[in-house]
Backbone of each chain as ProteinMPNN parsed JSONL, in Angstrom:
{"seq_chain_A": "MTLTKAELADALFEELGLNKREAKEFVDLFFEEMRTRLEAGEEVKLSGFGNFELRTKNQRPGRNPKTGQEIPISARRVVTFRPGQKLRLRVSIDESEG", "coords_chain_A": {"N_chain_A": [[-40.723, 39.342, 71.579], [-37.6, 37.91, 72.055], [-34.177, 38.353, 72.707], [-31.656, 36.154, 71.783], [-28.84, 33.821, 71.782], [-28.775, 33.076, 69.121], [-29.697, 35.317, 67.661], [-27.698, 37.108, 68.313], [-25.513, 35.925, 67.063], [-26.384, 36.154, 64.42], [-26.262, 38.944, 64.117], [-23.517, 39.364, 64.242], [-22.769, 38.09, 61.927], [-24.179, 39.555, 59.961], [-23.422, 42.264, 60.427], [-20.67, 42.353, 60.912], [-19.602, 40.593, 59.182], [-18.636, 38.063, 59.868], [-18.374, 34.534, 59.258], [-21.103, 32.145, 59.435], [-20.498, 30.003, 61.148], [-18.221, 30.897, 62.538], [-19.37, 33.072, 63.822], [-21.23, 31.92, 65.552], [-19.516, 30.398, 67.136], [-18.035, 32.45, 68.285], [-19.917, 33.792, 69.881], [-20.558, 31.778, 71.737], [-18.045, 31.438, 72.938], [-17.612, 33.934, 74.048], [-19.544, 34.166, 76.163], [-18.797, 31.945, 77.599], [-16.22, 32.592, 78.438], [-16.68, 34.699, 80.242], [-18.175, 33.347, 82.165], [-16.313, 31.464, 83.053], [-14.411, 33.115, 84.277], [-15.92, 34.249, 86.351], [-16.597, 31.987, 87.757], [-14.096, 31.343, 88.689], [-13.864, 33.185, 90.611], [-13.433, 35.78, 89.906], [-14.289, 39.149, 89.241], [-16.241, 40.653, 86.615], [-15.865, 43.395, 84.659], [-17.464, 45.511, 82.592], [-17.135, 48.272, 80.898], [-19.516, 50.86, 80.407], [-21.491, 49.05, 80.123], [-21.902, 47.178, 82.381], [-21.21, 45.696, 85.653], [-20.352, 42.401, 86.571], [-20.635, 40.873, 89.555], [-19.499, 39.095, 92.511], [-21.049, 37.529, 95.247], [-20.933, 36.317, 98.548], [-23.074, 34.319, 100.397], [-24.365, 33.766, 103.609], [-25.489, 30.821, 105.42], [-29.028, 30.549, 105.753], [-32.311, 30.548, 107.302], [-34.907, 28.749, 105.645], [-37.878, 27.781, 103.836], [-39.912, 25.183, 102.665], [-42.045, 26.049, 100.206], [-44.32, 24.657, 99.487], [-44.915, 22.649, 101.405], [-44.456, 23.942, 103.775], [-42.549, 23.205, 105.465], [-39.617, 23.706, 107.422], [-36.415, 24.355, 106.111], [-32.953, 24.666, 106.084], [-31.288, 27.143, 104.071], [-28.467, 26.626, 102.319], [-25.114, 27.993, 102.747], [-23.832, 30.024, 100.131], [-22.356, 30.993, 96.95], [-23.02, 33.688, 94.845], [-23.816, 35.263, 91.662], [-24.064, 38.68, 90.914], [-25.457, 41.407, 89.064], [-24.489, 44.632, 88.316], [-25.797, 47.205, 86.716], [-24.257, 49.542, 84.504], [-23.926, 53.154, 84.462], [-24.474, 54.198, 81.9], [-26.017, 52.202, 80.626], [-28.163, 52.073, 82.422], [-29.287, 54.626, 82.083], [-30.085, 54.448, 79.43], [-32.225, 52.599, 79.439], [-34.086, 53.621, 81.133], [-36.237, 55.138, 80.385], [-38.473, 57.814, 80.555], [-41.638, 57.712, 81.942], [-43.689, 59.502, 81.549], [-45.728, 60.129, 83.458], [-45.678, 61.918, 85.372]], "CA_chain_A": [[-39.441, 38.974, 70.965], [-36.489, 37.792, 73.004], [-32.858, 38.247, 72.093], [-30.922, 34.963, 72.224], [-27.534, 33.66, 71.136], [-28.956, 32.98, 67.665], [-29.766, 36.682, 67.113], [-26.37, 37.722, 68.467], [-24.681, 35.366, 65.989], [-26.855, 36.785, 63.178], [-25.754, 40.322, 64.061], [-22.079, 39.286, 63.921], [-22.728, 37.696, 60.519], [-24.668, 40.643, 59.105], [-22.768, 43.564, 60.605], [-19.208, 42.286, 60.891], [-19.174, 39.69, 58.123], [-18.128, 36.756, 60.297], [-19.246, 33.513, 58.685], [-22.075, 31.708, 60.437], [-19.87, 29.134, 62.142], [-17.386, 31.77, 63.376], [-20.243, 33.923, 64.628], [-21.792, 31.09, 66.619], [-18.4, 30.074, 68.043], [-17.656, 33.645, 69.038], [-20.933, 34.047, 70.916], [-20.362, 30.771, 72.787], [-16.778, 31.722, 73.613], [-17.814, 35.178, 74.8], [-20.232, 33.907, 77.433], [-18.025, 30.958, 78.351], [-15.086, 33.271, 79.072], [-17.181, 35.428, 81.409], [-18.567, 32.357, 83.164], [-15.09, 30.877, 83.612], [-13.807, 34.093, 85.186], [-16.775, 34.371, 87.536], [-16.444, 30.718, 88.454], [-12.791, 31.398, 89.35], [-13.921, 34.19, 91.671], [-13.019, 37.069, 89.375], [-15.405, 39.963, 88.786], [-16.124, 41.053, 85.213], [-16.288, 44.797, 84.582], [-17.568, 45.916, 81.197], [-17.48, 49.687, 80.998], [-20.63, 51.245, 79.554], [-22.53, 48.029, 80.208], [-22.134, 46.917, 83.796], [-20.271, 44.799, 86.318], [-20.827, 41.156, 87.166], [-19.928, 40.755, 90.825], [-19.768, 37.864, 93.255], [-21.364, 37.734, 96.662], [-21.1, 35.074, 99.298], [-24.208, 34.429, 101.311], [-24.343, 32.813, 104.718], [-26.677, 29.963, 105.545], [-30.168, 31.235, 106.372], [-33.457, 29.646, 107.364], [-35.845, 28.832, 104.534], [-39.079, 26.992, 104.006], [-40.496, 24.624, 101.452], [-43.292, 26.808, 100.056], [-45.468, 23.751, 99.325], [-45.254, 21.917, 102.631], [-44.279, 24.789, 104.945], [-41.482, 22.637, 106.283], [-38.412, 24.531, 107.487], [-35.169, 23.741, 105.646], [-31.956, 25.731, 105.965], [-30.723, 27.409, 102.752], [-27.033, 26.524, 102.598], [-24.241, 29.1, 102.34], [-23.553, 29.904, 98.705], [-21.789, 32.142, 96.246], [-23.921, 34.044, 93.746], [-23.424, 36.346, 90.756], [-25.02, 39.783, 90.782], [-25.114, 42.33, 87.975], [-24.745, 46.052, 88.577], [-25.766, 47.902, 85.431], [-23.507, 50.799, 84.464], [-24.704, 54.391, 84.316], [-24.9, 54.376, 80.517], [-27.111, 51.266, 80.371], [-29.328, 52.492, 83.232], [-29.916, 55.78, 81.443], [-30.735, 54.048, 78.169], [-33.465, 51.838, 79.599], [-34.96, 54.141, 82.193], [-37.336, 55.876, 79.748], [-39.442, 58.562, 81.361], [-42.965, 57.221, 81.594], [-44.592, 60.647, 81.398], [-46.925, 60.138, 84.298], [-45.522, 62.864, 86.473]], "C_chain_A": [[-38.317, 38.98, 72.007], [-35.182, 37.676, 72.234], [-32.137, 37.024, 72.667], [-29.573, 34.897, 71.501], [-27.665, 33.615, 69.613], [-28.985, 34.372, 67.028], [-28.414, 37.385, 67.228], [-25.443, 37.227, 67.359], [-25.09, 35.975, 64.646], [-26.29, 38.198, 63.021], [-24.26, 40.325, 63.701], [-21.875, 38.934, 62.45], [-23.086, 38.889, 59.631], [-23.837, 41.917, 59.213], [-21.249, 43.502, 60.558], [-18.687, 41.316, 59.839], [-18.477, 38.42, 58.591], [-18.972, 35.702, 59.594], [-20.072, 32.893, 59.805], [-21.449, 30.856, 61.535], [-19.001, 29.96, 63.107], [-18.246, 32.585, 64.339], [-20.792, 33.144, 65.816], [-20.711, 30.751, 67.648], [-18.029, 31.274, 68.906], [-18.635, 33.9, 70.179], [-20.773, 33.053, 72.078], [-19.122, 31.084, 73.628], [-16.9, 32.949, 74.527], [-18.445, 34.899, 76.168], [-19.471, 32.89, 78.279], [-16.85, 31.627, 79.083], [-15.545, 34.017, 80.332], [-17.531, 34.467, 82.534], [-17.337, 31.758, 83.85], [-14.438, 31.832, 84.618], [-14.607, 34.195, 86.478], [-16.647, 33.133, 88.41], [-15.136, 30.724, 89.249], [-12.757, 32.496, 90.411], [-13.525, 35.582, 91.221], [-14.237, 37.865, 88.922], [-15.159, 40.397, 87.342], [-16.709, 42.455, 85.063], [-16.283, 45.272, 83.144], [-18.052, 47.355, 81.146], [-18.561, 50.034, 79.983], [-21.77, 50.259, 79.624], [-22.857, 47.74, 81.673], [-21.107, 45.957, 84.355], [-20.979, 43.55, 86.817], [-19.983, 40.922, 88.412], [-20.316, 39.468, 91.524], [-20.081, 38.219, 94.695], [-21.45, 36.387, 97.334], [-22.206, 35.297, 100.308], [-24.084, 33.365, 102.393], [-25.571, 31.918, 104.675], [-27.803, 30.764, 106.205], [-31.352, 30.288, 106.392], [-34.375, 29.84, 106.16], [-37.0, 27.898, 104.8], [-39.475, 26.397, 102.668], [-41.864, 25.284, 101.27], [-44.523, 25.896, 99.93], [-45.895, 23.145, 100.653], [-45.139, 22.787, 103.878], [-43.173, 24.297, 105.859], [-40.228, 23.524, 106.265], [-37.184, 23.76, 107.032], [-34.144, 24.866, 105.559], [-31.508, 25.885, 104.509], [-29.22, 27.511, 102.968], [-26.285, 27.79, 102.166], [-23.913, 28.936, 100.867], [-22.898, 31.153, 98.139], [-22.679, 32.427, 95.036], [-23.347, 35.194, 92.909], [-24.482, 37.433, 90.799], [-24.529, 40.696, 89.663], [-25.459, 43.75, 88.404], [-24.661, 46.797, 87.259], [-24.987, 49.205, 85.542], [-24.45, 51.971, 84.214], [-25.302, 54.513, 82.91], [-26.1, 53.466, 80.2], [-28.359, 51.674, 81.158], [-30.059, 53.647, 82.583], [-30.677, 55.371, 80.19], [-32.08, 53.377, 78.371], [-34.491, 52.538, 80.481], [-36.08, 55.059, 81.711], [-38.345, 56.528, 80.705], [-40.851, 58.147, 80.979], [-44.068, 58.27, 81.681], [-45.872, 60.552, 82.216], [-46.74, 61.125, 85.439], [-44.671, 64.047, 86.118]], "O_chain_A": [[-38.133, 39.954, 72.738], [-35.106, 36.975, 71.225], [-32.021, 36.877, 73.884], [-29.217, 35.783, 70.724], [-26.769, 34.064, 68.898], [-28.373, 34.589, 65.981], [-28.033, 38.161, 66.352], [-24.682, 38.005, 66.785], [-24.228, 36.28, 63.821], [-25.889, 38.597, 61.927], [-23.8, 41.183, 62.948], [-20.938, 39.41, 61.808], [-22.38, 39.192, 58.669], [-23.576, 42.577, 58.207], [-20.602, 44.488, 60.205], [-17.479, 41.22, 59.622], [-17.798, 37.763, 57.802], [-20.158, 35.928, 59.349], [-19.777, 33.091, 60.984], [-21.816, 30.968, 62.704], [-19.036, 29.757, 64.321], [-17.902, 32.765, 65.507], [-20.816, 33.641, 66.941], [-20.942, 30.804, 68.856], [-17.746, 31.138, 70.097], [-18.228, 34.189, 71.304], [-20.842, 33.434, 73.246], [-19.147, 31.005, 74.856], [-16.356, 32.979, 75.63], [-17.938, 35.344, 77.198], [-19.488, 32.953, 79.508], [-16.532, 31.264, 80.215], [-14.876, 33.97, 81.364], [-17.234, 34.722, 83.701], [-17.321, 31.568, 85.066], [-13.972, 31.409, 85.675], [-14.038, 34.223, 87.569], [-16.595, 33.219, 89.637], [-15.072, 30.177, 90.35], [-11.722, 32.711, 91.043], [-13.304, 36.467, 92.047], [-15.13, 37.31, 88.281], [-14.014, 40.496, 86.901], [-17.896, 42.674, 85.308], [-15.221, 45.423, 82.54], [-19.239, 47.626, 81.329], [-18.532, 49.567, 78.845], [-22.894, 50.576, 79.235], [-23.96, 48.026, 82.14], [-20.241, 45.463, 83.633], [-22.057, 43.622, 87.406], [-18.762, 40.791, 88.329], [-21.315, 38.833, 91.187], [-19.454, 39.099, 95.285], [-21.973, 35.429, 96.767], [-22.263, 36.326, 100.982], [-23.74, 32.215, 102.12], [-26.554, 32.209, 103.995], [-27.555, 31.561, 107.11], [-31.41, 29.341, 105.608], [-34.592, 30.966, 105.712], [-37.088, 27.292, 105.868], [-39.375, 27.067, 101.64], [-42.752, 25.094, 102.102], [-45.64, 26.317, 100.231], [-47.079, 23.127, 100.989], [-45.662, 22.423, 104.932], [-42.895, 24.897, 106.897], [-39.832, 24.027, 105.213], [-36.931, 22.65, 107.5], [-34.446, 25.924, 105.006], [-31.361, 24.895, 103.793], [-28.75, 28.374, 103.709], [-26.764, 28.555, 101.329], [-23.733, 27.812, 100.401], [-22.887, 32.216, 98.761], [-23.045, 31.514, 94.296], [-22.519, 35.978, 93.373], [-25.675, 37.139, 90.729], [-23.337, 40.745, 89.36], [-26.588, 44.03, 88.807], [-23.567, 47.001, 86.734], [-25.055, 49.89, 86.563], [-25.602, 51.8, 83.813], [-26.467, 54.877, 82.744], [-27.073, 53.903, 79.586], [-29.472, 51.629, 80.636], [-31.289, 53.665, 82.529], [-31.767, 55.874, 79.918], [-32.989, 53.563, 77.562], [-35.638, 52.099, 80.569], [-36.78, 55.679, 82.512], [-38.968, 55.868, 81.536], [-41.22, 58.224, 79.808], [-45.24, 57.941, 81.866], [-46.96, 60.857, 81.727], [-47.548, 61.166, 86.367], [-44.455, 64.925, 86.954]]}, "seq_chain_B": "MTKSELIEALSLKQTHLMQKDVELAVKLVLDQISNALARQQRVEIRGFGSFALHHRPSRVGRNPKTGEPVHIPAKHVPHFKPGKEMRERVNEMGQAAQS", "coords_chain_B": {"N_chain_B": [[-11.793, 41.093, 85.6], [-11.542, 43.19, 82.845], [-13.118, 44.959, 80.065], [-11.185, 45.23, 78.047], [-9.417, 43.227, 78.784], [-11.029, 41.035, 78.427], [-11.336, 41.092, 75.66], [-8.711, 40.585, 74.895], [-8.357, 37.991, 75.989], [-10.246, 36.542, 74.497], [-9.194, 36.86, 71.963], [-6.899, 35.323, 72.132], [-7.986, 32.816, 72.383], [-9.204, 32.084, 70.023], [-8.519, 31.601, 66.56], [-9.116, 32.632, 64.054], [-9.927, 35.321, 63.967], [-8.773, 38.702, 63.917], [-7.345, 40.707, 66.544], [-8.478, 43.263, 66.454], [-10.918, 42.799, 65.184], [-12.103, 41.132, 67.04], [-12.455, 42.942, 69.049], [-14.388, 44.644, 67.9], [-16.44, 42.792, 67.701], [-16.995, 42.129, 70.368], [-17.913, 44.591, 71.285], [-20.15, 44.839, 69.646], [-21.788, 42.713, 70.512], [-22.344, 43.503, 73.175], [-23.637, 45.927, 72.658], [-25.87, 45.013, 71.245], [-27.252, 43.675, 73.259], [-27.769, 45.794, 75.046], [-29.311, 47.433, 73.352], [-31.543, 45.804, 72.89], [-32.658, 45.739, 75.454], [-33.222, 48.454, 75.746], [-35.257, 48.623, 73.944], [-37.128, 47.4, 75.376], [-37.046, 44.655, 75.31], [-36.574, 41.217, 76.275], [-33.562, 39.425, 77.154], [-32.129, 36.371, 76.614], [-29.784, 34.123, 77.541], [-28.944, 30.985, 77.275], [-27.836, 28.987, 79.936], [-26.185, 30.957, 80.826], [-27.567, 33.351, 81.626], [-30.387, 35.611, 82.124], [-31.46, 38.807, 80.939], [-33.588, 41.391, 81.918], [-36.139, 43.924, 82.221], [-36.912, 45.675, 85.168], [-39.629, 47.245, 86.722], [-39.783, 50.395, 88.263], [-41.875, 52.072, 90.34], [-43.104, 55.505, 90.387], [-42.016, 57.796, 92.904], [-41.916, 59.716, 95.961], [-39.099, 61.351, 96.763], [-36.409, 62.67, 98.78], [-34.539, 65.653, 98.854], [-31.425, 65.259, 100.034], [-29.919, 67.235, 101.204], [-31.493, 69.538, 101.705], [-33.842, 68.488, 102.62], [-36.125, 68.781, 101.298], [-39.084, 67.669, 99.606], [-38.97, 65.66, 96.649], [-40.143, 64.824, 93.46], [-39.796, 61.646, 92.123], [-39.678, 60.213, 89.041], [-41.4, 57.347, 87.548], [-39.565, 54.479, 86.469], [-37.554, 52.208, 84.464], [-35.366, 49.572, 85.404], [-32.4, 47.757, 84.598], [-32.214, 44.208, 84.974], [-30.497, 41.291, 86.004], [-30.672, 37.822, 85.836], [-29.059, 35.07, 86.939], [-28.39, 32.09, 85.04], [-29.09, 28.521, 85.25], [-26.768, 26.845, 84.891], [-24.732, 28.719, 85.279], [-25.258, 29.534, 87.942], [-24.813, 27.115, 89.303], [-22.139, 26.482, 88.662], [-20.689, 28.715, 89.628], [-21.323, 28.619, 92.302], [-20.452, 26.037, 93.128], [-17.646, 26.174, 92.712], [-17.112, 28.173, 94.475], [-17.68, 26.99, 96.936], [-15.753, 25.012, 96.952], [-13.473, 26.551, 97.065], [-13.6, 27.568, 99.611], [-13.274, 25.416, 101.367]], "CA_chain_B": [[-11.509, 41.189, 84.174], [-12.164, 44.351, 82.202], [-13.492, 44.714, 78.675], [-9.993, 45.008, 77.211], [-8.876, 41.904, 79.12], [-11.913, 40.06, 77.781], [-10.975, 41.103, 74.235], [-7.423, 39.903, 74.809], [-8.553, 36.561, 76.259], [-10.96, 35.942, 73.367], [-8.274, 36.844, 70.817], [-5.979, 34.196, 72.305], [-8.69, 31.532, 72.34], [-9.646, 31.713, 68.693], [-7.414, 31.923, 65.668], [-9.477, 33.221, 62.754], [-10.212, 36.758, 63.991], [-7.729, 39.596, 64.418], [-7.761, 41.35, 67.801], [-9.329, 44.406, 66.102], [-12.255, 42.266, 64.899], [-12.643, 40.647, 68.31], [-12.896, 44.141, 69.768], [-15.664, 45.06, 67.304], [-17.444, 41.772, 68.002], [-17.365, 42.281, 71.782], [-18.744, 45.797, 71.375], [-21.431, 44.581, 68.988], [-22.613, 41.857, 71.38], [-22.838, 44.308, 74.305], [-24.605, 46.89, 72.113], [-27.108, 44.298, 70.915], [-27.969, 43.415, 74.51], [-28.267, 47.089, 75.524], [-30.385, 47.886, 72.456], [-32.739, 44.992, 73.14], [-33.251, 46.216, 76.709], [-33.767, 49.784, 75.492], [-36.54, 48.391, 73.247], [-37.93, 46.654, 76.342], [-37.038, 43.22, 75.012], [-35.792, 40.362, 77.158], [-32.393, 38.788, 76.563], [-31.977, 35.08, 77.281], [-28.608, 33.369, 77.122], [-29.034, 29.675, 77.931], [-26.657, 28.579, 80.7], [-25.498, 32.142, 81.359], [-28.569, 34.064, 82.408], [-31.277, 36.458, 81.331], [-31.573, 40.223, 81.283], [-34.94, 41.897, 81.716], [-36.318, 45.206, 82.902], [-37.828, 45.738, 86.304], [-40.274, 48.546, 86.796], [-39.771, 51.099, 89.554], [-42.923, 53.097, 90.308], [-42.674, 56.846, 90.796], [-42.098, 57.959, 94.361], [-41.441, 61.006, 96.425], [-37.837, 61.254, 97.489], [-36.06, 63.931, 99.441], [-33.213, 66.212, 98.674], [-30.795, 64.963, 101.323], [-29.336, 68.454, 101.798], [-32.495, 70.495, 102.181], [-34.993, 67.794, 103.176], [-37.264, 69.122, 100.455], [-39.584, 66.524, 98.824], [-38.7, 65.708, 95.206], [-40.841, 63.754, 92.744], [-38.923, 60.801, 91.313], [-40.591, 59.561, 88.096], [-41.304, 55.895, 87.343], [-38.525, 54.132, 85.494], [-37.177, 50.803, 84.357], [-33.959, 49.292, 85.681], [-32.005, 46.444, 84.075], [-32.044, 43.172, 85.985], [-29.885, 40.068, 85.486], [-30.927, 36.619, 86.619], [-28.124, 34.046, 86.48], [-28.982, 30.829, 84.598], [-28.823, 27.354, 86.098], [-25.369, 26.423, 84.81], [-23.948, 29.783, 85.919], [-25.454, 29.435, 89.403], [-24.18, 25.906, 89.817], [-20.676, 26.538, 88.54], [-20.155, 29.746, 90.517], [-21.504, 28.171, 93.684], [-19.582, 24.886, 93.41], [-16.256, 26.596, 92.83], [-17.047, 28.968, 95.696], [-17.631, 26.048, 98.062], [-14.458, 24.338, 96.896], [-12.447, 27.516, 97.468], [-13.683, 27.81, 101.051], [-12.873, 24.266, 102.179]], "C_chain_B": [[-12.253, 42.387, 83.592], [-12.499, 44.007, 80.745], [-12.244, 44.448, 77.818], [-9.328, 43.662, 77.531], [-9.724, 40.788, 78.518], [-11.552, 39.938, 76.295], [-9.664, 40.334, 74.013], [-7.588, 38.391, 74.974], [-9.234, 35.877, 75.077], [-10.056, 35.867, 72.136], [-7.332, 35.652, 70.904], [-6.682, 32.867, 72.088], [-9.256, 31.167, 70.983], [-8.654, 32.287, 67.702], [-7.821, 32.702, 64.415], [-9.762, 34.719, 62.774], [-9.022, 37.536, 64.539], [-8.272, 40.259, 65.695], [-8.729, 42.516, 67.551], [-10.775, 43.938, 65.855], [-12.914, 41.726, 66.161], [-13.196, 41.832, 69.106], [-14.247, 44.614, 69.235], [-16.775, 44.087, 67.679], [-17.929, 41.89, 69.452], [-18.296, 43.494, 71.932], [-20.126, 45.551, 70.778], [-22.352, 43.749, 69.892], [-23.19, 42.682, 72.543], [-23.862, 45.341, 73.843], [-25.936, 46.223, 71.809], [-27.936, 44.047, 72.173], [-28.566, 44.721, 75.044], [-29.44, 47.579, 74.679], [-31.672, 47.118, 72.702], [-33.427, 45.488, 74.411], [-33.88, 47.593, 76.521], [-35.099, 49.697, 74.735], [-37.506, 47.618, 74.126], [-38.078, 45.179, 75.978], [-36.246, 42.481, 76.072], [-34.587, 39.806, 76.412], [-32.176, 37.493, 77.336], [-30.802, 34.315, 76.729], [-28.586, 32.079, 77.926], [-27.732, 29.325, 78.652], [-25.883, 29.744, 81.299], [-26.473, 32.92, 82.244], [-29.458, 34.902, 81.519], [-31.273, 37.876, 81.869], [-33.004, 40.646, 81.002], [-35.029, 43.242, 82.419], [-37.25, 45.034, 84.087], [-38.367, 47.158, 86.398], [-40.142, 49.133, 88.2], [-40.842, 52.187, 89.498], [-42.388, 54.458, 90.744], [-42.82, 56.954, 92.31], [-41.649, 59.353, 94.722], [-40.184, 60.782, 97.232], [-37.57, 62.58, 98.183], [-34.671, 64.372, 99.049], [-32.491, 66.064, 100.007], [-30.205, 66.212, 101.995], [-30.399, 69.325, 102.442], [-33.691, 69.807, 102.837], [-36.266, 68.05, 102.368], [-37.771, 67.89, 99.685], [-39.328, 66.725, 97.333], [-39.457, 64.561, 94.558], [-39.838, 62.963, 91.918], [-39.81, 59.995, 90.366], [-40.38, 58.044, 88.029], [-40.204, 55.609, 86.336], [-38.34, 52.623, 85.435], [-35.712, 50.668, 84.725], [-33.619, 47.906, 85.143], [-31.811, 45.455, 85.217], [-31.461, 41.925, 85.333], [-30.206, 38.919, 86.419], [-29.999, 35.526, 86.106], [-28.856, 32.769, 86.094], [-28.488, 29.677, 85.462], [-27.342, 26.966, 86.087], [-24.456, 27.44, 85.501], [-24.047, 29.664, 87.442], [-24.687, 28.256, 89.976], [-22.658, 26.01, 89.783], [-20.069, 27.541, 89.505], [-20.244, 29.298, 91.968], [-20.559, 27.022, 94.018], [-18.133, 25.312, 93.604], [-16.08, 27.432, 94.098], [-16.914, 28.085, 96.92], [-16.263, 25.395, 98.116], [-13.361, 25.274, 97.406], [-12.43, 27.721, 98.979], [-13.129, 26.656, 101.869], [-11.405, 23.924, 102.01]], "O_chain_B": [[-13.449, 42.564, 83.825], [-12.201, 42.913, 80.264], [-12.245, 43.554, 76.971], [-8.745, 43.033, 76.649], [-9.209, 39.733, 78.145], [-11.473, 38.838, 75.748], [-9.535, 39.547, 73.075], [-7.034, 37.609, 74.203], [-8.856, 34.77, 74.694], [-10.144, 34.918, 71.356], [-7.0, 35.04, 69.889], [-6.058, 31.896, 71.66], [-9.743, 30.051, 70.801], [-8.027, 33.317, 67.953], [-6.988, 33.354, 63.786], [-9.834, 35.339, 61.714], [-8.354, 37.108, 65.481], [-9.482, 40.359, 65.897], [-9.668, 42.736, 68.317], [-11.729, 44.599, 66.267], [-14.127, 41.843, 66.338], [-14.246, 41.744, 69.743], [-15.144, 44.945, 70.01], [-17.907, 44.494, 67.941], [-19.122, 41.766, 69.727], [-19.321, 43.429, 72.611], [-21.139, 45.99, 71.323], [-23.54, 44.043, 70.021], [-24.375, 42.574, 72.858], [-24.839, 45.607, 74.542], [-26.998, 46.784, 72.077], [-29.159, 44.185, 72.162], [-29.729, 44.754, 75.448], [-30.434, 48.075, 75.208], [-32.758, 47.698, 72.722], [-34.649, 45.639, 74.436], [-34.946, 47.871, 77.07], [-35.955, 50.572, 74.862], [-38.582, 47.224, 73.676], [-39.084, 44.541, 76.289], [-35.351, 43.05, 76.696], [-34.591, 39.727, 75.183], [-32.054, 37.506, 78.561], [-30.818, 33.901, 75.57], [-28.252, 32.079, 79.111], [-26.656, 29.361, 78.055], [-25.033, 29.554, 82.169], [-26.238, 33.119, 83.436], [-29.302, 34.905, 80.298], [-31.108, 38.117, 83.065], [-33.568, 40.297, 79.965], [-34.106, 43.647, 83.125], [-38.256, 44.329, 84.006], [-37.649, 48.133, 86.18], [-40.363, 48.444, 89.196], [-40.737, 53.12, 88.702], [-41.344, 54.546, 91.391], [-43.652, 56.277, 92.913], [-41.08, 60.077, 93.905], [-40.203, 60.105, 98.26], [-38.402, 63.487, 98.171], [-33.75, 63.564, 98.93], [-32.892, 66.67, 101.001], [-30.016, 66.236, 103.211], [-30.24, 69.794, 103.569], [-34.472, 70.457, 103.533], [-37.346, 67.582, 102.727], [-36.955, 67.134, 99.157], [-39.457, 67.837, 96.821], [-39.417, 63.436, 95.058], [-39.11, 63.535, 91.106], [-40.611, 59.179, 90.822], [-39.325, 57.532, 88.402], [-39.946, 56.421, 85.446], [-38.891, 51.873, 86.24], [-34.903, 51.538, 84.401], [-34.436, 46.988, 85.217], [-31.312, 45.809, 86.285], [-31.876, 41.542, 84.24], [-30.038, 39.021, 87.635], [-30.131, 35.094, 84.961], [-29.834, 32.397, 86.742], [-27.591, 29.837, 86.29], [-26.736, 26.78, 87.143], [-23.526, 27.067, 86.217], [-23.033, 29.691, 88.14], [-24.003, 28.374, 90.992], [-21.978, 25.67, 90.751], [-19.05, 27.259, 90.134], [-19.346, 29.566, 92.766], [-19.93, 27.028, 95.076], [-17.468, 24.87, 94.541], [-15.019, 27.401, 94.722], [-16.14, 28.379, 97.831], [-15.68, 25.24, 99.19], [-12.437, 24.842, 98.094], [-11.385, 28.011, 99.562], [-12.572, 26.872, 102.945], [-10.917, 22.978, 102.629]]}, "name": "protein", "num_of_chains": 2, "seq": "MTLTKAELADALFEELGLNKREAKEFVDLFFEEMRTRLEAGEEVKLSGFGNFELRTKNQRPGRNPKTGQEIPISARRVVTFRPGQKLRLRVSIDESEGMTKSELIEALSLKQTHLMQKDVELAVKLVLDQISNALARQQRVEIRGFGSFALHHRPSRVGRNPKTGEPVHIPAKHVPHFKPGKEMRERVNEMGQAAQS"}
């Protein structure tokens, strides 16, 4: 089972009583707002959840894995996510093997 | 942008919800994602990215003060992989900003 925008909209409908159209619009707007900020070079810090940060990477040598041909990987800007302490603790379940 | 700034921005961009409800909605969405990960479920947001768990095997670490070996148990860590649209938009605007 994978959580998608449809399930998020359902939760807003069931738990907060938004109507289905409002719920779907809210979910779209939520992710669009974060994307717009990141696109503009702004980091997004959601306490208790984590931070979306931006990193710029220099050009580096790469290779086409199929042909083995060398092709440079161009300089680029990428988004990284640093999970917050609270989220890390929640998912890190002790696997009782030690 | 912080969580409260996100709530403010979303309140301005839609008219039918009060700021208080937007705040609850933002919290609910983040809780739903955290809960799914805690249940070891994947989260896939088309065009934004996906969240999944990566496994870290147990290892022997060291207490940096005493140098004593310490057993560090296996665990899961959250991982985010940006989606195609996110990658493209963030990269294009980054290139434009540099030139």
